[in-house]
SEDRENTOR-308697 format. One record per residue: residue in one letter; x, y, z of N, C-alpha, C in turn. Coordinates in steps of 0.2 Angstrom, whole numbers, plus 5000, padded with zeros to 4 digits. Example, Ala and Ser with C-alpha at 12.3 -4.5 7.8 and 13.67 -1.06 7.14 Angstrom:
2
A506649725039506249785039506649845039;S506449895035506849955036506450005039;
***
This chain:
486
M487551495095487651425096488151395090;G488051425084488451395079489251415080;T489351475083490051505083490451455088;D490151425092490451375097490851315093;G490351295088490651245083491251265079;V491251325077491751355073492351355077;H492451375083492951385087493151325090;G492851265089493051195092492751185098;R492351225101492051215107491451165106;W491251135111490651085111490051135110;P489651115105488951155103488551155110;E488151205111487751205117487151165115;E486951115119486351075118485851105123;P485251085121484651115124484651085132;P484551125137484551105144484151045145;D483551035141483050985143483150925138;G483750915136483950865131483650795132;S483550775138483250715139482550705138;Q482150755137481450745136481250725129;S480750695128480550665122480150715118;V480250705111479850755106479250715105;H478650755106478050715105477950705097;S477550655095477350645089476850695087;S476650695080476150745078475450725081;Q475350655084474750635086474750645094;E475250675097475250675104475150755107;A474850755112474750825115475350835121;P475650895121476150905126475950885133;N476350855137476150835144476750865149;P476550915153477050945158477250895164;R476850845165476850805171477450755171;G477750745165478250695165477950625163;A478450575164478250505161477750475166;K477850475172477350435177476650455176;E476550525175475850545175475650575168;R475950535163475850565156475050555154;R474850615151474150615149474050555144;K473450525145473250465141473150485134;V473450455129473350475122473050415118;E472550425115472250375111472750355105;P472950295104473350275099473050275092;R473450275087473150275080472850205079;K472350205076472050145075472450095071;P472550035074473049985071472849955065;M473249945061473049915054473249835055;T472849795053472949715053472949685046;D473249635045473249595040473049525041;N472349515042472149445044472349425051;G472549475055472749465062473449435062;T473849445057474549415057475049465057;N474949515052475449575052475249635055;R475449645061475249705065475649765063;S475249825063475649885062475649925068;A476149955070476249985076476350065075;G475850105078475950175078476450195083;V476750265083477250275087476950305094;A476250315094475950345100475550295104;A475750225104475450175108475450185115;T474950165119475050185127475450135130;T475650155136476150115139475950115147;P476050055150475950065158476450105161;S476250145166476750185169477250145172;K477150095175477550055179478150035174;Q477950015168478449995163478950045161;A478650115161479050165159479550185164;E479550165170480050185175480650165174;D480850105171481450085170481650065163;I481150085158481350055151481950085148;Y482050155150482650175147483350145150;G483250115155483850075158484050015153;R483549995150483649935145483849965138;W483750025137483850055130484250115132;P484850115135485250175137485550215130;W485550185125485850215119485350255114;V484750245115484250275110484250345111;E484050385106483950455106483350465109;Y483350495116482750515119482250565117;T482550605112482150655109481750625104;V481850565102481350525097480950475100;W481250435104480950375107480750385114;T480050385115479750395121479750335124;E479550335131479450275135478950225131;R478450255129477850215127478050185120;M478450215116478650185110479150125111;L479550135116480050075118479650015120;A479250035125478749975128478449945122;R478149975117477849955111478249905107;L478949935107479449895103479649835106;E479649835113479849775116479249725116;Q478649745116478049695115477949675108;S478249705103478149685096478449625094;E478149595089478249535085478649545079;P479049495076479449505071479049525064;T478349515065477949535059477649605060;T477749635066477449705067477849755063;K477349795060477649845055477449915059;W477949965057477950035060477750085055;F477350125057477150185053477150245058;G476950305054476950365058477650395061;L478150375057478850395060479150455056;W478850475051479150535047479150595051;D478750615055478750675058479350675063;K479550615065480050605071480750625067;V480750605060481450615057481550685057;W481150725054481250805053481150845060;A480950815065480850855071481450895072;E481350955075481951005075482450975080;R482250945086482750925091483150865088;N482750825085483150765082483650785076;L483550835072483950865067484550895071;R484450935076484950965080485450905083;K485150855086485550805089485950775083;G485650765077486050735072486650785070;Y486550845070487050895069487650885074;Y487350885081487950875086488350815085;A488050755083488350695082488950705076;V488650735071489050745065489750785067;W489550845071490050885073490550845077;R490350805082490850765086491250715082;N490950695076491350645072491850675067;K491750745067492150785062492050755055;G492550735051492550715045492650765039;A492750745033492950785028492250815024;A492350865020491850895016491650845010;G490950855008490750815003490850854996;V490450834992490450864984490350934984;D490050964989489851034989490451074992;Q490951044995491551064998491351105005;Q490751105007490551135013490851095020;T491251125024491551095030491051095035;I491151055040490651065046490751125050;Q491251165050491351225053490951275049;Q490951275042490551315038489751305040;F489651245040488851225042488751255049;G489151245053489051265060488951345061;A489351375056489351455057488551475055;Q488251435052487551455050487051405053;E487251375059486851315062486151325061;Q485851375064485151375065484751385058;W485151425054484851435047484851365043;Q485451335044485451275040485051225042;L484951215048484451165051483751185050;D483551245050482851265048482751255041;K483151265037483151255030483051175028;L483451135032483451065030482851035033;R482551065039481951035042481351055037;E481351115034480851135029480851095023;Q481451075020481451035014481250965016;L481350935021481150865023480350875024;R480150925027479450925029479050935023;S479250975018478850985012478950935007;G479450895008479550845003480050864997;C480350914997480850934992481550924993;Y481750884999482350865000482650814995;Q483250834993483550784988484350774990;P484550714992485250704994485750714988;L486350734989486850744984487250684984;P487550674978487950614977488550614983;A488750564985489350554989489950564985;R490450594989491150604986491550544986;R491750514981492150454981492850464982;V493150434987493850434988494150364989;W494750354987495050284988495550284993;I495550244998496050235003496450165002;P497050165003497450105002497250055008;K497349995006497249935010497949905012;M498049905019498749885022498849815019;G499449805016499749745014499349715008;S499049765004498749744998498749794993;P498849784986498849834981498149854980;E497649834982496949854981496849914985;K496349954983496150014987495350004989;R495250034995494550034997494150094995;P493550084992493150154990492850174996;L492850244997492450275002491950324999;G491350335002490850384999490650435005;I490850495004490850545009490250585007;P489650585011489150625009489250695012;V488850745009488950815012488650825019;V488850875022488650875029487950875030;R487550905026486850905027486450845027;D486750805022486550735021486750685027;R487350705030487550655036487150685042;V486950745043486450765048485850725047;T485550725041484950695040484950615041;Q485450585038485550515040485550495047;T485950545051485950525058485250535061;A484950585059484250585062483750525060;L483850505053483450445051483650385055;R484350375057484550315060484350325067;N484250385071483950385077483250355077;V482950365072482250345072482150265071;I482550245066482450175064482850125067;E483450135070483850095072483650045077;P483250075082482950035088482449975085;I482149995080481649945077482049885075;F482649895071483049835068483449805074;E483749845078484149815083483749775088;H483149775088482649735092482649665089;D482849665082482749595078483449565077;F484049605078484649575076484849515080;A485249475077485449405081486049425085;S486149385090486649395095487349375092;S487349345086488049335083488349395080;S487949445079488149505076488449555080;Y489049585079489349625083489549695080;G489649695074489849755071489349815071;F489549875072489149935072488549935076;R488549905081487949895086488049925093;P487549955096487549985102487849935108;G488349955111488549905117488849845115;R489049845108489449785106490049805101;G490549765100491049785096491549735096;C492149755094492749705093492849665099;R492949695104493149665111492649605112;E492049615112491449565113491449505108;A491649525102491649475097492349435098;V492849465100493449425101493349375107;T493049405112492849365118492449305116;Q491949305112491549255110491949205106;V492449225102492849175098493249135103;E493549165108493949135113493549085117;R492949105118492549055122492448995118;L492249005112492048945108492648905106;L493248935105493848895105494048845111;K493948875117494048835123493548785124;E492948795121492448735121492548685116;G493048685112493148635107492948645100;Y492748705098492548725091493248745088;I493648705086494248725084494348725076;W493748695072493748705065493448765063;C493748815059493548875058493348885051;V492748915049492648935042492749015043;D493349035040493549105040493249135033;A492749175034492449205028492449275028;D492449295021492449365020492049385014;L491649425014491249445008491549495004;K491649484998491949524993491649584991;S491949644992491549714991490849714994;Y490749695000490049685002489649755001;F489949805004489549865005489449894998;D489749874993489649894986489249854982;T489049794984488649754980488049734983;I487749764989487149744992486549764987;P486149714985485649724980485149774984;H484949824980484449874983483749844984;Q483449814979482849784979482749734985;R483149694986483049644992483149684998;L483649724999483749765005483049805007;M482749835002482149875003481649825006;E481549765003481049715005481149705012;L481749695014481949675021481649735026;I481849795023481649855028480849865028;E480549845022479849855022479549795026;E479849745029479549695033479449725040;R479749785042479649815048479449885048;I479449925042479349995041478850005036;V478250035036477750045031477750115030;D478050155033478050235032478350245026;G477850265021478150275014478650335013;K478650385017479150445016479750425019;V479750375024480450355027480750305022;L480350265019480650215014480850255008;R480550305006480750345000481450375002;L481550405008482150435010482750385010;I482650325012483150275012483350265005;E482850255001482950234993483250294990;Q483150354992483550414989484250404991;Y484450394997485150384998485450324995;L485150274993485450214990485550234982;K485150284980485150304973485450364971;A485750394976486050464976486650464971;G487050404971487650404966488250424970;V488850424966489450454968489750494963;L490150544966490550584961491250584963;E491650564958492350554959492750614956;Q493250634958493650694955493850674948;M493750724944493950714937493450664933;K492950644936492450594933491750624933;V491350594929490650614929490250584935;W489650604936489250574941489150504939;Q489150454944489050384943488450364947;P488050324944487450304947487550244952;T487250234957487350174961486750134961;D486750074957486250034956486249974961;Q486749974965486849924970487349944975;G487249924981487749944987487550004990;T487950014996487750075000488450105002;P488650165001489350185001489650175008;Q490250155009490650155015490850225016;G490650245023490750315024490150355026;A489550325023488850355024488650335031;V488350375035488050365042487650305042;I487150295037486650245038486850185035;S487450175032487750115029487850055033;P488150065039488250005043487549975046;L487050015047486449985049486049955043;L486149975037485849945031486249885030;A486949885031487249815030487049765035;N486949785041486749735046486049705044;I485649745042484949725040484949675035;Y485349685030485449635024485649565026;L486149565031486449505033486049475040;N485549505042485249485048484849405046;P484549405040484349335039484849285039;L485449295037485949245037486149235044;D486149285049486349265056485849225059;H485249235058484649195061484649125058;S484849115051484849055048485349005050;V485949035051486548995054486348975061;A486149025065486049005072485448955072;G484948955068484448905068484748835067;K485248825063485548765062486048735067;G486148775072486548755078487248775077;W487448815071488148835070488348895074;K488948895076489148955080489549005076;M489249065074489549105070489649175074;V490149205073490349275075490449325069;R490049375069490049415063490149485065;Y490649515061490749595063490749625055;A490149655054490049685047490049625042;D490549635037490649585032491149535033;D491449535039492049495041491749445046;F491749385045491449335050491749265050;V491749235056491949165056491449115059;V491449055057490949005059491348955062;L491348935069491748885072491348825073;C491648775071491348705072491848655076;Q491548595077491948545081492248495077;T492048485070492348445066492448475059;E492948445055493048475048492548465044;T492148405044491548385040491048445041;E490948455047490448505048490648575046;A491248595046491448655043491448665036;K491548605033491448605025490748615023;Q490248585027489548585026489348665027;V489648695032489448765033489748805027;L490348795025490548835019490148825013;E489948765012489448755006488848795007;Y488548795013487948825014488048905013;L488548935016488749005015488749015007;R489148975004489148994996488448994993;A488048944995487348944992486949004994;W487049025001486649075003486849145000;T487549155000487749214997487549224990;T487649174986487449174979486749194978;A486349164982485549174981485449244983;A485849274988485749344991486049394986;G486449374981486749424976487449444979;L487749404983488349424986488849374984;T489549384986490049334983490549334989;L490749264991491249254996491949264993;H492349304996493049314993493349244992;P493649234986493949174984494549154988;V494849204990495549194993495549195000;K495149245003495149255010494649205014;T494149175010493649125013493949055013;R494049015019494348955019494148915025;V494248845025494148815031494848795034;V494948805041495648805044495548765051;N496048745053496148705060496448765064;A496048785070496348835074496848815078;Q496948755079497548725083498248735079;S498148705073498848705069498948755064;Q498348785061498448825055498348905058;G497748905062497648975064497249015059;F496949065062496649115057496649185060;D496549235056496549305058495849325059;F495649365064495049395065495049455069;L494849515066494749575070495449595073;G495949595069496549625071496949575075;W496749515077497049465080497249405076;T497749365078497949295075497749245081;F497349195079497149145084497449085082;R497949055086498148985084498448955090;G498348885091498548845096498248865103;G497648895104497448915110497648985112;K498049015108498349085110498049135105;K498149195107498049255102498549305103;W498749335097499149395097499049435091;P499249505091499149545086499349525079;R498949525074499149495068499649545065;K500049525060500549555057500349625054;K499749625051499449685048499349735054;S499149715059498949765064499549805066;V500149765068500749795070501049835064;L500949815058501249855052500849925052;K500149925053499749985053499950025059;L500050005065500250035070500950075068;R501450035066502050075065502050125060;E501550115054501550165049501250225052;S500750225057500450285060500950315064;L501450285067501950315071502650345067;R502750325061503350345058503450415057;R502950455056502950525055503250565061;Y503050535067503350565073503950535076;T504250485073504850455075505450455070;A505350495064505750505059506450535062;R507050525059507650555061507650625060;S507250645055507250725053506750755057;N506450725062505950765067506250815071;G506050875071506350925075505950945082;M505450905083505050915089505450895095;S505250925101505550905107505350835109;M505750795114505450735115504850735119;A504750785123504050785127503550795122;M503650835117503050845112502950775108;I503550745106503450685102503050635106;A503250635113502850585117502150605117;A501950665118501250685118500950665111;K501250665106500950645099500850575099;L501350535102501350455101500850425106;N500850455112500550425118499750405117;P499350445113498650435113498550375108;T498950365103498950305099499150245102;L499650255106499950195110499450175115;R499150215119498650205124498050165121;G497850195115497250155112497450095109;W498050075107498250015104498249965110;R498549985115498549945121497849925124;G497449975124496749965126496349905123;Y496549895116496349845112496749775112;F497349785112497849725112498149715118;G497949745124498249735130498349665133;Q497949625130498049545132498549515128;S498949545124499449515120499949485124;P500349435121500949405125501449465126;P501749465131502249525133502749535127;T502949485124503449495119503149535113;S502549525111502249565106502249635107;L502049655113502049725115502849755116;R503249715119503949735119504249745113;D504149705108504449715101504249785098;V503649805099503449875097503749925101;D503749915107504149965111504849975109;G505249915108505949925106505949965099;W505549945095505549975088505450055089;I505050075093504950145094505550175097;R505850155102506450175106507050175101;R507050125097507650125092507650185087;R507050195085506950255080507150325084;L506950325090507050385093507750395095;R508150335096508850345098509150365091;A508950335086509250365079509150435078;M508550455080508450525079508850575083;L508950555089509450585094510150585092;R510350535088511050535086511050585080;R510550585076510550625070510650695072;R510350715078510350785080511050805082;E511450755084512150765085512550755080;R512250745073512650745067513050675067;R512750625070513150565070512650515066;Q512950475062512550425058512450355062;A511850335063511850265066511050245066;F510950185068510250165068510050155075;G510350185080510150185087510150115090;L510650075088510649995090511349985094;T511750035095512350015098512350015105;P512749975109512649975116512750045119;S513150085116513250155119512650195118;D512250185113511550225113511150195118;H511150135120510650105125510850135132;S511550145133511850165139511650245140;R511750275135511650345135510850365136;W510450325132509750335132509350275134;P509450255140509150185142508350195142;N508050135143507350135142506950185147;R507250185153506950225158506950305157;W507450315153507550395151506950405146;F506750365142506150385138505450385142;G505550345148504950345152504950415156;K505550445157505550505161505350565156;Q505350555150505250605145504450595144;G504150555147503350545146503150495141;L503650455138503450405133503050345135;Y502550335133502050275136502350205133;S502350155137502650095136502050045135;L501950015129501449965128501549905133;E502149885134502249825138502049835145;H502249895148502049915155501349945156;G501149975151500550015151500550075156;T501150105156501250165160501850205157;C501950265159502550305157503150295162;E503050255167503550245172503750165172;Y504350155169504650095168505350095169;A505650035170506350035170506650015163;
***
């Protein structure tokens, strides 16, 4: 099974992958969900009748179990049984969950975690172990990891610190890359706890959530602008992932989870520290490293109170991770929102970016959000998005490139198709400009091969290699959305 991962094939998953792993309190049931053996749930704990605690083996009406997975298509079925999901849907904001630990280190959950890490690929951590090396000893590695978790001797390693450039800025963004075994464990942990918090998240949050993303957030912004919410509080949290206070974050998690071993594992990840090349180990007294599997979920948990607070005041917020906008109908209201955000973030131990946070009129000034520029009732790719695309294509369109045109097109097309998939609703001129830039560079490359110096801009170049010629070579067009164009 491990050799498949080494050679790049899909690891072989268990044939019965859709069945659920029973908790330590459940007896196996061969009859399936509809005729599941009746199990006595753990005795619920109460706190004066207000704070309920939910065990993972609560009973569920069989009728409810028939379609519950249709409402939770993204959950890990090896962890979340129909009964657990039904209990979650019936739970209140004060309901606390226990008995989760055996779900984390369950063999099938860890294996699912490994499959997810294998699909995402990624670099090695501080131990320099690659995913292929881990996969070569898959069964042994997972058995060892499971035993460490079960016995309580598991200890996460520090994340490897790397710095990546920010487009259009001299600053660099820090990333923390955990080792493979820690990424597997974090994925298994996320499989267990994410549905609990997803049930509580506000509708204004779109980042790193199942079934939600940039497209849905952009659609909501457009809808609000059309409804007259033209004053925008364009907000950005400065170094958000690196400044989340651990104590307050753990308090928010403990509002829903009381399983001590699960809480201890989360705290271990927060305190694991980072290790940077040519530097000693650095403790992490605050923040959660960008690059860790569990970090996006923890980041959403910390800002969830803000989401609900803003919604409770009737303000229209759209948030994607640490980047968010609040759309208002008047400038006065927008300024009130900004003052509130400043007060809230200060109390939460966070900082609004002094330059990127501002109040603007979407009609006259415009604002950037999730790769788009919004102004005057229209939207188009922001300048940084176009520059980032061009930067990713330069290596394949350089004049010194010796690959065939068909091979160059095969390298460019996946990026171009993905870019059009997100920016396809741009004005035609925005897409046409990028198409022209690519073809100009390719014409210059073709001239270079003939030992002629030029930039691919002359009329003779266009006559010799017209646009349709590139289409015949298989080059995808952003404007037309196809390889067949005039």
